[in-house]
C-alpha positions in Angstrom: 22.2 49.4 -27.4 20.1 46.5 -26.5 20.0 43.2 -28.4 17.5 40.4 -27.9 17.6 36.9 -29.2 14.6 34.6 -29.2 15.7 30.9 -29.5 13.0 28.3 -30.1 14.3 24.9 -29.0 13.3 21.9 -26.9 14.9 21.3 -23.5 16.9 18.4 -25.0 18.2 20.6 -27.7 19.3 23.3 -25.3 21.0 20.8 -23.0 23.0 19.3 -25.9 23.9 22.8 -27.2 25.1 23.9 -23.8 26.9 20.6 -23.2 24.8 19.6 -20.1 24.4 16.0 -19.3 21.1 14.2 -19.9 19.8 13.3 -16.4 16.4 11.9 -17.5 17.4 8.2 -16.9 18.7 9.0 -13.4 15.5 11.0 -12.6 13.4 8.0 -13.7 15.4 5.6 -11.5 15.2 7.9 -8.5 11.4 8.4 -9.0 10.9 4.6 -9.1 12.9 4.2 -5.9 10.9 6.9 -4.2 7.6 5.3 -5.3 8.7 1.9 -4.0 9.7 3.4 -0.6 6.4 5.3 -0.4 4.4 2.1 -1.1 6.5 0.2 1.5 5.8 2.9 4.1 2.1 3.0 3.4 1.9 -0.7 4.2 3.3 0.0 7.7 0.6 2.5 8.6 -1.7 0.1 10.4 -3.0 1.6 13.7 -1.2 -1.0 16.0 2.2 -0.3 14.5 1.6 3.5 14.7 0.7 3.3 18.4 3.8 1.2 19.2 5.9 3.8 17.4 4.3 6.8 19.0 4.0 5.6 22.6 7.1 5.5 24.7 8.4 2.2 25.9 7.0 2.7 29.4 3.5 2.7 27.9 3.2 -0.7 26.2 -0.5 -0.4 25.9 -3.5 1.6 26.7 -4.1 -0.2 29.9 -0.7 0.9 31.3 -1.3 4.4 30.1 -4.8 4.5 31.8 -3.4 3.0 35.0 -0.7 5.7 35.1 -3.2 8.4 34.5 -5.5 7.2 37.2 -2.6 6.8 39.7 -1.6 10.4 39.1 -5.2 11.6 39.5 -5.6 9.7 42.7 -2.4 11.1 44.1 -3.4 14.7 43.2 -6.9 14.0 44.6 -5.6 12.7 47.9 -3.7 16.0 48.4 -6.7 18.2 47.6 -9.4 16.5 49.9 -10.6 18.8 52.6 -10.8 17.6 56.2 -14.1 16.1 57.4 -16.7 18.7 58.3 -18.5 18.6 61.6 -21.8 16.6 61.5 -25.1 18.4 62.1 -28.6 17.0 62.6 -30.0 19.5 60.1 -30.8 18.1 56.7 -29.0 19.8 53.8 -31.3 21.5 51.3 
């Protein structure tokens, strides 16, 4: 045997019937706090602050990063340079 009940009620009525607490005020406070934190974080999204956050302490600016990059390239280039070829009097075409 199968019995089906259809109950038409609002969520508030169901909550009070089942004895569940009303958490709407707590949800409103939490949503307000999350909104405030979101607004505060959006204000810190200026490019300079992001770069200071993302770059490690050894790279205080783009100049330091560029200098380190070129130093590494020069070191690897010095190891890869071939020895001087013999000079010839013939022009290169």
